C-alpha positions as a Markdown table, in Angstrom:
| # | Residue | x | y | z |
|---|---|---|---|---|
| 1 | Met | -19.0 | -7.4 | -36.7 |
| 2 | Leu | -19.2 | -11.1 | -37.3 |
| 3 | Lys | -20.4 | -13.8 | -34.8 |
| 4 | Val | -18.2 | -16.9 | -35.1 |
| 5 | Lys | -18.3 | -20.1 | -32.6 |
| 6 | Glu | -18.4 | -19.8 | -28.7 |
| 7 | Asn | -19.9 | -16.2 | -28.7 |
| 8 | Ile | -16.5 | -14.9 | -30.4 |
| 9 | Tyr | -17.1 | -11.9 | -32.2 |
| 10 | Val | -14.2 | -10.7 | -35.0 |
| 11 | Lys | -15.1 | -6.7 | -35.9 |
| 12 | Thr | -15.0 | -4.9 | -39.2 |
| 13 | Ala | -12.2 | -2.7 | -39.6 |
| 14 | Ser | -14.5 | 0.3 | -38.6 |
| 15 | Glu | -15.1 | -1.5 | -35.9 |
| 16 | Ile | -11.6 | -2.0 | -34.9 |
| 17 | Gln | -11.2 | 1.7 | -36.0 |
| 18 | Ala | -13.7 | 2.7 | -33.0 |
| 19 | Ile | -12.3 | 0.9 | -30.4 |
| 20 | Arg | -9.0 | 2.5 | -31.7 |
| 21 | Glu | -10.5 | 6.0 | -30.9 |
| 22 | Ser | -12.0 | 4.6 | -27.2 |
| 23 | Gly | -7.7 | 3.6 | -26.6 |
| 24 | Leu | -6.4 | 6.8 | -27.8 |
| 25 | Ile | -8.9 | 8.7 | -25.9 |
| 26 | Leu | -7.9 | 5.9 | -22.4 |
| 27 | Ser | -3.6 | 6.2 | -23.2 |
| 28 | Lys | -3.8 | 10.6 | -23.0 |
| 29 | Leu | -5.9 | 9.4 | -19.9 |
| 30 | His | -3.0 | 7.8 | -18.9 |
| 31 | Gly | -0.8 | 9.5 | -20.2 |
| 32 | Glu | -2.5 | 12.4 | -17.6 |
| 33 | Leu | -2.2 | 10.4 | -14.8 |
| 34 | Ser | 0.9 | 9.5 | -15.0 |
| 35 | Lys | 1.9 | 12.8 | -13.5 |
| 36 | Arg | -0.3 | 13.1 | -11.1 |
| 37 | Val | 0.9 | 9.9 | -9.5 |
| 38 | Gln | 3.1 | 11.3 | -6.8 |
| 39 | Ala | 3.2 | 10.9 | -2.5 |
| 40 | Gly | 0.7 | 12.3 | -1.0 |
| 41 | Val | -2.5 | 12.3 | -3.9 |
| 42 | Lys | -5.6 | 10.5 | -2.5 |
| 43 | Thr | -6.5 | 7.8 | -4.9 |
| 44 | Leu | -10.2 | 9.0 | -5.0 |
| 45 | Asp | -8.8 | 12.3 | -6.6 |
| 46 | Leu | -7.0 | 10.6 | -9.4 |
| 47 | Asp | -10.8 | 9.2 | -10.0 |
| 48 | Ala | -12.3 | 12.4 | -9.9 |
| 49 | Phe | -9.9 | 13.6 | -12.4 |
| 50 | Ala | -10.4 | 10.0 | -14.9 |
| 51 | Glu | -13.8 | 10.6 | -15.0 |
| 52 | Glu | -13.9 | 14.0 | -15.5 |
| 53 | Tyr | -11.0 | 13.7 | -18.2 |
| 54 | Ile | -13.7 | 11.0 | -20.4 |
| 55 | Val | -16.3 | 13.1 | -20.1 |
| 56 | Ser | -14.8 | 16.1 | -21.4 |
| 57 | Asn | -13.9 | 13.7 | -24.2 |
| 58 | Gly | -17.1 | 12.8 | -24.5 |
| 59 | Ala | -16.8 | 9.7 | -23.7 |
| 60 | Lys | -17.9 | 7.3 | -20.6 |
| 61 | Pro | -16.2 | 6.0 | -18.2 |
| 62 | Ser | -16.6 | 2.0 | -19.0 |
| 63 | Phe | -16.4 | 0.5 | -15.0 |
| 64 | Lys | -18.2 | 3.1 | -13.3 |
| 65 | Gly | -22.0 | 1.1 | -12.4 |
| 66 | Tyr | -20.5 | -2.0 | -14.3 |
| 67 | Arg | -21.9 | -4.5 | -11.7 |
| 68 | Asn | -22.6 | -1.5 | -9.5 |
| 69 | Phe | -18.5 | -0.5 | -9.0 |
| 70 | Pro | -18.7 | 2.8 | -7.7 |
| 71 | Ala | -15.7 | 4.3 | -9.8 |
| 72 | Thr | -14.1 | 4.9 | -13.0 |
| 73 | Leu | -10.5 | 3.9 | -12.2 |
| 74 | Cys | -9.6 | 0.4 | -10.1 |
| 75 | Ile | -7.0 | 1.2 | -8.7 |
| 76 | Ser | -5.1 | -1.6 | -7.0 |
| 77 | Val | -2.1 | -0.1 | -4.1 |
| 78 | Asn | 0.7 | -2.7 | -3.2 |
| 79 | Ser | -0.9 | -6.2 | -2.5 |
| 80 | Val | -4.1 | -5.7 | -3.8 |
| 81 | Val | -4.2 | -7.2 | -7.7 |
| 82 | Val | -7.4 | -5.4 | -9.3 |
| 83 | His | -10.2 | -4.2 | -8.5 |
| 84 | Gly | -9.2 | -1.9 | -5.9 |
| 85 | Ile | -11.9 | 0.8 | -4.8 |
| 86 | Pro | -10.5 | 4.7 | -5.2 |
| 87 | Asn | -10.6 | 5.8 | -1.7 |
| 88 | His | -9.0 | 8.7 | 1.0 |
| 89 | Tyr | -5.8 | 6.8 | 0.7 |
| 90 | Ser | -3.1 | 9.0 | -0.1 |
| 91 | Leu | 0.1 | 7.9 | -1.9 |
| 92 | Lys | 3.8 | 6.8 | -0.2 |
| 93 | Asp | 6.6 | 7.1 | -1.3 |
| 94 | Gly | 7.9 | 3.6 | -2.3 |
| 95 | Asp | 3.9 | 2.6 | -3.4 |
| 96 | Ile | 3.6 | 0.3 | -6.3 |
| 97 | Ile | -0.2 | 1.5 | -7.9 |
| 98 | Ser | -2.0 | -0.1 | -11.1 |
| 99 | Ile | -4.8 | 1.7 | -12.7 |
| 100 | Asp | -7.2 | -0.2 | -14.7 |
| 101 | Cys | -9.3 | 1.8 | -16.9 |
| 102 | Gly | -11.6 | 1.4 | -19.6 |
| 103 | Val | -12.9 | 4.1 | -22.0 |
| 104 | Tyr | -16.8 | 4.0 | -23.6 |
| 105 | Tyr | -16.4 | 5.8 | -26.9 |
| 106 | Asn | -18.9 | 5.7 | -30.4 |
| 107 | Gly | -20.3 | 2.2 | -29.2 |
| 108 | Phe | -17.3 | 0.7 | -28.3 |
| 109 | His | -14.2 | 0.3 | -25.1 |
| 110 | Ala | -11.3 | -0.2 | -24.5 |
| 111 | Asp | -9.2 | -1.6 | -21.7 |
| 112 | Ser | -6.2 | -0.6 | -20.6 |
| 113 | Ala | -3.8 | -0.5 | -16.8 |
| 114 | Tyr | -0.2 | 0.0 | -16.3 |
| 115 | Thr | 1.5 | -0.8 | -12.8 |
| 116 | Tyr | 3.1 | 3.1 | -11.0 |
| 117 | Lys | 5.3 | 3.5 | -9.2 |
| 118 | Val | 5.9 | 6.5 | -6.3 |
| 119 | Gly | 8.7 | 8.0 | -5.9 |
| 120 | Thr | 11.3 | 5.9 | -5.4 |
| 121 | Val | 10.6 | 1.5 | -5.1 |
| 122 | Ser | 12.5 | -1.0 | -3.9 |
| 123 | Thr | 14.6 | -3.3 | -6.5 |
| 124 | Asp | 12.5 | -6.0 | -6.0 |
| 125 | Ala | 9.2 | -4.2 | -6.5 |
| 126 | Gln | 11.2 | -2.5 | -9.6 |
| 127 | Lys | 11.9 | -5.6 | -10.7 |
| 128 | Leu | 8.8 | -7.3 | -10.6 |
| 129 | Met | 7.1 | -4.3 | -12.6 |
| 130 | Asp | 9.5 | -4.7 | -15.1 |
| 131 | Glu | 9.1 | -8.3 | -16.1 |
| 132 | Thr | 5.8 | -8.4 | -15.5 |
| 133 | Tyr | 5.1 | -5.4 | -18.7 |
| 134 | Thr | 7.9 | -7.4 | -20.4 |
| 135 | Ser | 5.4 | -11.2 | -19.9 |
| 136 | Leu | 2.8 | -8.8 | -21.2 |
| 137 | Ile | 4.3 | -8.2 | -24.5 |
| 138 | Lys | 5.7 | -11.6 | -25.0 |
| 139 | Gly | 1.0 | -12.7 | -24.6 |
| 140 | Ile | 1.1 | -10.1 | -27.4 |
| 141 | Ala | 3.4 | -11.2 | -29.6 |
| 142 | Lys | 1.7 | -14.7 | -30.1 |
| 143 | Cys | -1.7 | -12.8 | -30.6 |
| 144 | Lys | -1.1 | -14.0 | -34.3 |
| 145 | Ala | -4.5 | -15.5 | -36.3 |
| 146 | Gly | -4.1 | -18.9 | -36.2 |
| 147 | Asn | -2.5 | -19.2 | -33.0 |
| 148 | Arg | -4.7 | -20.2 | -29.6 |
| 149 | Val | -5.4 | -18.6 | -26.9 |
| 150 | Gly | -3.1 | -21.0 | -24.6 |
| 151 | Asp | 0.2 | -19.8 | -26.6 |
| 152 | Ile | -0.7 | -16.3 | -25.5 |
| 153 | Ser | -1.6 | -17.6 | -22.2 |
| 154 | Ala | 1.8 | -20.3 | -21.8 |
| 155 | Glu | 4.1 | -17.3 | -22.7 |
| 156 | Ile | 2.9 | -15.3 | -20.2 |
| 157 | Gln | 2.6 | -18.4 | -17.1 |
| 158 | Arg | 6.5 | -19.2 | -18.7 |
| 159 | Tyr | 7.9 | -16.3 | -18.0 |
| 160 | Ser | 6.6 | -14.6 | -15.3 |
| 161 | Glu | 7.0 | -18.1 | -13.2 |
| 162 | Ser | 10.9 | -18.3 | -14.4 |
| 163 | Phe | 11.1 | -15.3 | -12.1 |
| 164 | Gly | 9.2 | -17.1 | -9.4 |
| 165 | Tyr | 6.5 | -15.2 | -9.3 |
| 166 | Gly | 2.7 | -16.5 | -9.0 |
| 167 | Ile | 0.4 | -16.1 | -11.8 |
| 168 | Val | -3.3 | -15.1 | -10.5 |
| 169 | Arg | -5.3 | -17.7 | -12.1 |
| 170 | Glu | -8.9 | -16.6 | -10.6 |
| 171 | Leu | -8.9 | -13.5 | -13.0 |
| 172 | Val | -8.4 | -13.3 | -16.9 |
| 173 | Gly | -8.3 | -11.8 | -20.0 |
| 174 | His | -11.0 | -11.8 | -22.1 |
| 175 | Gly | -12.9 | -10.1 | -25.6 |
| 176 | Val | -13.7 | -6.2 | -25.8 |
| 177 | Gly | -15.8 | -4.6 | -27.8 |
| 178 | Arg | -19.6 | -3.2 | -28.1 |
| 179 | Asn | -19.6 | -4.9 | -24.3 |
| 180 | Leu | -16.5 | -4.5 | -21.9 |
| 181 | His | -15.8 | -7.9 | -21.4 |
| 182 | Glu | -16.9 | -10.5 | -23.9 |
| 183 | Ala | -15.4 | -14.3 | -25.2 |
| 184 | Pro | -13.2 | -15.3 | -25.0 |
| 185 | Glu | -11.2 | -15.4 | -21.8 |
| 186 | Val | -7.2 | -15.3 | -21.6 |
| 187 | Pro | -6.3 | -16.6 | -19.2 |
| 188 | Asn | -2.5 | -15.7 | -18.0 |
| 189 | Phe | -1.7 | -19.1 | -17.5 |
| 190 | Gly | -2.4 | -22.7 | -19.8 |
| 191 | Lys | -0.5 | -25.2 | -22.5 |
| 192 | Pro | 0.1 | -23.9 | -26.3 |
| 193 | Gly | -2.6 | -25.0 | -28.7 |
| 194 | Lys | -5.0 | -25.6 | -26.4 |
| 195 | Gly | -8.0 | -22.8 | -26.2 |
| 196 | Pro | -9.9 | -20.8 | -29.4 |
| 197 | Lys | -8.4 | -19.9 | -32.0 |
| 198 | Leu | -7.1 | -16.5 | -32.6 |
| 199 | Met | -8.5 | -14.9 | -36.2 |
| 200 | Glu | -7.9 | -11.5 | -37.7 |
| 201 | Gly | -10.4 | -9.3 | -36.9 |
| 202 | Met | -10.2 | -10.2 | -33.0 |
| 203 | Val | -10.4 | -8.3 | -30.2 |
| 204 | Ile | -8.9 | -8.9 | -27.0 |
| 205 | Ala | -7.3 | -7.5 | -23.7 |
| 206 | Ile | -4.7 | -9.7 | -22.7 |
| 207 | Glu | -3.7 | -9.3 | -18.8 |
| 208 | Pro | -0.7 | -10.2 | -16.6 |
| 209 | Met | -1.6 | -9.9 | -13.4 |
| 210 | Val | 1.8 | -11.4 | -11.3 |
| 211 | Thr | 2.7 | -11.9 | -7.8 |
| 212 | Met | 6.0 | -11.0 | -5.9 |
| 213 | Gly | 5.1 | -14.4 | -4.1 |
| 214 | Lys | 2.2 | -17.0 | -4.3 |
| 215 | Arg | 0.0 | -16.9 | -6.8 |
| 216 | Thr | -3.2 | -16.9 | -3.9 |
| 217 | Val | -5.6 | -14.0 | -3.5 |
| 218 | Lys | -8.9 | -13.7 | -1.9 |
| 219 | Gln | -11.6 | -10.6 | -1.6 |
| 220 | Glu | -11.8 | -8.3 | 0.4 |
| 221 | Lys | -16.4 | -7.9 | 2.2 |
| 222 | Asp | -16.9 | -4.9 | -0.6 |
| 223 | Gly | -17.4 | -7.5 | -3.1 |
| 224 | Trp | -14.2 | -6.5 | -5.4 |
| 225 | Thr | -10.8 | -5.9 | -4.2 |
| 226 | Ile | -8.4 | -8.9 | -4.8 |
| 227 | Lys | -6.0 | -8.8 | -2.8 |
| 228 | Thr | -2.6 | -11.4 | -2.3 |
| 229 | Val | -2.9 | -13.7 | 0.8 |
| 230 | Asp | 0.7 | -13.5 | 1.7 |
| 231 | Gly | 0.7 | -9.9 | 1.4 |
| 232 | Leu | 3.3 | -9.5 | -0.9 |
| 233 | Pro | 3.1 | -6.8 | -3.7 |
| 234 | Ala | 1.3 | -7.8 | -7.8 |
| 235 | Ala | 1.5 | -5.9 | -10.9 |
| 236 | His | -0.9 | -5.5 | -13.5 |
| 237 | Phe | -0.2 | -4.2 | -17.2 |
| 238 | Glu | -3.3 | -4.5 | -19.4 |
| 239 | His | -3.4 | -3.6 | -23.4 |
| 240 | Thr | -6.8 | -4.0 | -25.3 |
| 241 | Val | -5.0 | -5.4 | -28.6 |
| 242 | Ala | -7.0 | -6.5 | -32.4 |
| 243 | Ile | -5.3 | -9.2 | -34.8 |
| 244 | Val | -4.9 | -6.6 | -38.1 |
| 245 | Asp | -3.4 | -8.7 | -41.5 |
| 246 | Gly | -2.7 | -12.1 | -39.1 |
| 247 | Lys | -0.3 | -9.5 | -36.5 |
| 248 | Pro | -1.7 | -8.2 | -33.3 |
| 249 | Glu | -2.1 | -4.9 | -33.0 |
| 250 | Ala | -2.5 | -3.1 | -29.8 |
| 251 | Leu | -5.0 | 0.2 | -29.9 |
| 252 | Thr | -3.8 | 1.2 | -26.7 |
| 253 | Ser | -0.4 | 2.5 | -25.9 |
| 254 | Phe | 1.5 | 3.8 | -23.0 |
| 255 | Asp | 3.7 | 5.9 | -25.0 |
| 256 | Tyr | 1.9 | 9.0 | -23.0 |
| 257 | Ile | 3.2 | 7.6 | -20.1 |
| 258 | Val | 6.6 | 6.9 | -21.5 |
| 259 | Glu | 6.9 | 10.7 | -22.4 |
| 260 | Ser | 5.3 | 12.6 | -19.6 |
| 261 | Gln | 7.1 | 10.5 | -16.7 |
| 262 | Lys | 10.4 | 9.1 | -19.2 |
| 263 | Val | 9.5 | 5.7 | -17.7 |
| 264 | Asn | 10.3 | 2.6 | -21.0 |
| 265 | Tyr | 10.2 | -0.2 | -19.6 |
| 266 | Asn | 12.3 | -1.2 | -23.3 |
| 267 | Gly | 14.7 | -0.7 | -21.4 |
């Protein structure tokens, strides 16, 4: 691991492989969670399953205890954008829920989020999910050596705002490695050619947080839960991405979700 300017750490091939291994556990967990996201299930039960799964694979939950966060998963339902705390809420048909999770294995973290639908959701909610996912893929495509963080940010903003959606500005993506959150910050809005330069060996979490209505959000009294001010739904997708041979490589995957639910956001 080499430290470059602005406290950004670039990873060696072996360190990227370690993050890839963390990402594999996390990706398989998302596949298992996708089978359990259904009406009547309590978010607290999803959290308990996730913790047991991670520990049984010889890893640790990245989130639990992080700045005193009380759970393994962030589960954010409908108008909750991110950082929702699992509780006794029972999922209902038509809900959309972001499940964000981190796995710490062999000294390195991986971080990934996916927005699931519960039963049948509205056409508007499905479109929000589809386009937020697409914005993630478009952002990842800009994650190339020689580009700037702003190239990722601007592409996510351009695409999402073309549908009239809001881009949350108070929360950003980030570097990932030995620490869950490292430099650089990766906003979902910005200007091309601006921000830190992307280089070989960098590992970042790219995570669009997109609202159906206005972009303004508020924090609940629990100190964690972030909700839309207008009460409209939000979607959130995230991959941990490395720059390998100058190009982006996702170290987390949604393939296990696709396999278990036959959901394919590529069309």
